[in-house]
Structures are given as C-alpha cells and as structure tokens.
N, C-alpha and C positions, 0 to 999 in steps of 0.2 A: 649301275650296283656300285658299291661304293668301292672302289678300288684294295681298302683294306683287307677286302676277302678274295684277292686274286690266287693267292696259293691254296685257300680251302676248295674256290670253285674249281681248280684246274685235278682237282682229287676230285674222280671221276665217281666214285660212291653218292657223294653230295651235287658237285656240279651246281649250274643253274636253280635247277625243279630243289636242288635241297634246302639251298641256299636262301629261296624265298619262305620251303616250309620253316623254314629257323626264324627267318623274320614273321615267321605268322604267330607262332610257338608260345603258348606262356608256359611258364616251371615256377617253381616255388620250391625254395631250398627250404630246407628246416634247419636251423642253425649254424651260424655263422663263424666259427670257433678254427679249427685247423682244418675240416675236412670242409667246412663249407665255403669258406675263404676259399680254397682251392677252387671247389665247383663254380662260384660265383665267377673268379677270374673264367673259366673257360669256355661257361655260357654264355657272361656279355663279350668277350672278345669273339664266339665264335657269330656276334650274332642273334642268338637270342630276340624275339621281340621283346620280350616282359619277362623281366626276373622280380621276384619279390621274396627279400630277404627274412628272415625271423629269427631272430635271438634274443632271449631274455637277459645277456650278461652283459658287460662292460669292459674294455680296454686292462688288464691289468699286465706289469712288466712280466710277469712267468708266462704270458701267449709269445713272447714276440721272438721266442725261439724255433716258434714251428708255424707260425699262424702269420701267413707270409703276406697278407692283406693293410696293414697293421704298424706301427710304427712308436718310438716315445713320445711323439708328442701325443696323438691319442689316447696313450696309458697314462700320459703325465693328465691331463683333461676328464679320465674319467669315460672315454666318449662309449656311449654303447655302439653293441660291433654292427649293428645290423646301419648305423648309423656312420660311423667311422666307415666302412664295406663300403655303402651307397656313394659315400664322399670322392672313395677313390673310384671305382666302375664306371663313374659320373665321367672323370678325367680322360676313361682309356676306350671308354666309346658313348659321345652324347646321344649314336642313335639309338641304344636303346633305352627301355621302359624303364626306371631301377624303384623299387615299391620296398622301401628299409619299414618294419613294422618290430617295434620292439613289445615282444610278449614272450607268454608263457604259451605251450598249444595245452591245453587243456581238453578235456570233455569237450563245455560248452562252447569255445568258439575253432574246434579241432573242424568241426565240418565247412564253416563260414573261412575261416584262412585258407583249408588246402583243396575246397570242391571245385575251386571253378575254374582251374586249370590245369592243362596235360598232362602236366607228367611232376611228380614230385620225388627230390632227390634227399637221401638222406643224410646231413651233415651231424648230428645230434652226437651223444655219448650215450643216450639216454633210451632204457629199454620202452621204459615205460611209454616214452613218447611215440617212442618204434610203433607201439601193439596200436597207439591213437592212430598213424600213418596208416598201419595197415587197415584197422576197421574203415576208414575212409576211403582208402583206396579200392578194398573191395567191395564197397556201398556202390562207390559213387564209377566203377568202371576204371578209375584211373592207375596207370602203368607206374610203377616207384621204382626205383634203386637205393640197396640198403649195403651199408658201408660201413664199417668198423674197423679202429687201431688202438691197439694200446702195444708200449712197452715199441720192438722190432715186430710184431706179427697184425695183422690185416687181413679182411674178408669184403667179400663184398658180391651182391648176386644182383640180378634183372630179375621183377616180380614182375608177372603182368596178370591181373584179375583174370579167373576164371579160364587161363590159358596157363598158367605156370602154378605151380604151387605159392599158396602165401607166406606168410610168415609164419603163424600159427603151423601152418603142414610140418616144417622142422623146428619149430619153438614154438611148444604149446603152450608155453607160458613165462611170464618174463624170468629172466636168473635174477636170484636172487645174490648176494655179493659179488667177488670176482672182482680180476682187476678192471683200475683205472687206468688215468695218468697221473690222475693226482697222488693213485699209493702206485703204480708200478713203474711211473714217468713213461717218456716215449719220445720217439727220435722222430726229423722232418722228415728224413727220405719218405720211410711207411706214409706218412701222410699223404706224401703226391701223389706215393706210387697206386694208393686204394684210390680213393681222389677222380685220379686220371683215369684210372678204369671204367673207374664208375661215370666219368665225361664221356668217355666212351659209348658206352650201352646208350648214355642220353640221347647224342648224336645219331645214332642208328635209327632208335626208338621216336624222335622226331621229324628224321626224312625218310621215313615209312620203310626203313631195309633190317623186319624183323626176322627176315631167313641166315641173317648172320648175328643175329642177336647171342652172347654166347649163354649155355644152357647150366651155365653152373654155378655150385657154391664156390667159390674159390677161395682159398687160406694161403697164406704165406705167413715164411718167416725171415725177413729178408738177413737179420745176423749172421744167422748159421744156412743159408741158404735153401732151405728149402720151402715145396711146394708144395699144396695138394691141391684136389678138385673132386669134387664131389656131383654127376650130372644127377641137377636135381627135375630135370625138365618133363617127365613123364611119373612123378610122384606125391602129386597131389593127392590131399589124402580128404575120403569122402564125409570121414568123421571128421573133420577141422569143424571147430564149432565157430568160424569164421566163413571161408567158403566153401567151405561141403554145407552145416546147418543154414546158414545164412545170418548169424545171431553176434550183433554187434558191442561186442559187451564192456570194452571200454570207451565205447559212444556214448553209453547207458550210464553212466555212473551217475549218480545224483547232481551233484554241484552245491550241493545248499551248504554244505561246512566249508570252512575256511581248507582250502591244499599247505600244509607244513610238509618242507620235507630236507632232510640230511644229508646234504650234499656231499659226498662219501669223498674223505680225504682234503676238506679243500678248511675245515674248522668253521663251517658255515652253515647256517638255515633256511631256508628259502619260505615263507610264508606269500601263500596269495587268498589275498579274500576272494571268498564264496560270491561277493557283489561287488562288482568294479568299483573305485573308490574316484571321487575328482581332489585331489588333495594338493595347494598350494601351496608349492615349494618353496616361496619368496618369503610366505607368512611364517612358516616353518622355520626359514631360514634364522627370523628375528624372534621366536620365540626358543631354539634351539641357543645362539648364538651365546645367552648369558652363561649357556650350563656345559659347555666343550666344544670343542672345534669343530665349524664347519665348514664345509665346501661344498657350493651347488653352482651348475650347468645348468641348462632351459632342459634335458631330459631327464637328470636324477638329483638328489641330494643326497651328501656323507656326513654323517652324525656320529663325531666321535665320543662316547662315554665311556669312560672309565675304562676297560681293557676292552671294551666292545665297539664296533660301527654298523650303525645301522644304515644302510643304504636303501634307500625310501625314492619306492618312481612314483611320479603324479599316479597311476591307476590304483595304489595303495599298495602294491607287493614291495617286500620290504625282504633284502636278505641280511643277515645276522650275524656279523665276521666275528669274528672270536671265540665261539663254544656251539658246539655240535651236539650239545643237550635243548630239545625241542621245549621241555618245559621253561627252562632258563630264554630261550626266543619267543618264545609267546608272553613272559612276562613283560618282556621287555619292548614289545609289540604293544603290548595293553596298555603299556604305564604311559609311552611317548606317540604312540599313535592313537591309539583309543581301539577301542572293543569292536 
C-alpha cells in the first residue's frame, strides 16, 4: 500500500480494507469549477482508483479567486477546466486513473458519461444538469452527492436511490431564476466547506459505511454564522415522478434540436448542436484570421469578431461571448459555423 495513505489508513473507519475499496472505486465528478475542483482534489488525494472529470468550460481569470486547481497560466492558455484539472492531479497522484472529458451533460450523453461509475459527485452550478444526474442515478441505482454554493451560502445532501428521497422528492422541478455566482458573487471558503462535506459523504459511501451517512439536507450561511438542517431520510415521496413512478423525463428529451442556453450573469450564450460535429480548428483559424483576432490551442479556438468572441470546440459547441440574446448568438453561429 502506498505510504502516502499512511495517515488515512490510521483512521479506523477507513483502514486497510477501506483503502482497498477506494482504490477499486470509480467516481465521476460533474463540473470542474469551484466545487468540482475541490471534490477532484479530495478524491485523487484519497486514492480513489478512477476519477472522471466532466466539464464544458475553460479557465478564465475570474475563476482563480475560488477554483483552487487553476492558475494564471491555465487562464492565459484558455485551457479547458477538465484538462487543466487532470494535468495538476496527475502530478499529485500518478497512481489514480484520471479521465478528463470536455463535454456538456445532455440527455443524449448523460447515461454514457455517468452510468458506469460507483458514485456521482455534483460539482455543477446548473439545476438542469442536476436533474439529469438524478434521472441517471435513480435509473441505474447509483448514489450521488448533491451540493451547491453561492454568495456565502451552501447546501449538500447524500442521495441513495430507492433508499433516501431523490432530488425531485424535495425539489420537484428545476428552479427558475435565483442567485448564481455570476449574479450574487461567492466567497472561496463556502466552496471548500460544501465540497469537503460532499467529499466526506463520498468516502463513507465508497468504503461502505452507510450507517454514518449524514441523513440531512444541510444548509449553511457562513458570513452570518447560520446552519440549518432538515432530516430527509424518511421523506421519500411515493408520487415523485422519478423515484416513485419511474419516469425519467429529463433523460427522455428528444435531443432533435440544438441546445441553446443563455449563461446567467455571464453575457454569453452556449449553442450545442443536436448532432456532434467534427470541426477542424486549424482550418477555422486560417479562415477566420483575415476577419479578426484568433487564439487557438488544441482544445478550442477563440475568434474575436466585433464586440463578440466565439469560443469554438471541435464537437461544434460554441459559446458566444458579448451577448445574452439568443437570436444574436444563433445568427453568429449560422454565419461563421454554419447551419
């Protein structure tokens, strides 16, 4: 056993048997931003054998205040977060298999990306994705740890399909509006607190210590020193569409149309084509260079055109920066990428 785990082995609830279980475990982390970076750090340092990190975004300077795996070089290079995280984490623990995936979780890929792991960790800031996670988790019987943080507030809960309530038992539909880190801000400590609580519940599940799992949906506001908890262990809703009725409505979205999302507070619109493309970034660079400034790495291309920036990924996904108007973004996509 690697001596790096010596202090963890001394912790009786884990010990040698628990460490072996961690080494044999597969974990998927959805989102490599603030929560996801902390979760990935904990899982890799703890010796979880396989860690898949899924994120659609790239590192920007505004991330560095709280997303602890990244640095100024990552931001300057516009590295995808999944790649930047994997590069750091491989230097931390070469004995762990780290699988970075640059992707947006959608109905068409959710089961493929999430369905083959032992545990799903929520590092996203997006309720639409959380409801997809919940569908996959309940359908395939995979536990997952919900977490969220904004401003100085955070919450988390361990969800075990058909044992505890699922997400839709206590949040029936994806909330509309509300605070986000891009509109209300966020302080770094709440990120580490929430993600560390999530990581503790993850370790309990992976080593098989279910009796000590936290039964609560916990909420904290650390600036004003408030902490509340609601015991949800016995609050399964038999009328819940997902775990009560077995309907996986978020997985059943047709996927026949492009997914167009205005990214709240970021003055950006993301367009994900219904059918994955195979764009040649080198050829796009040659085509766009006479029209405006172009920056390219092997993962993405940034094309500055007027007051907008098109961030283009090889699979055809584009983030149009400089507007929150969907029609404007669609027009730019059609003009420079194609229908």
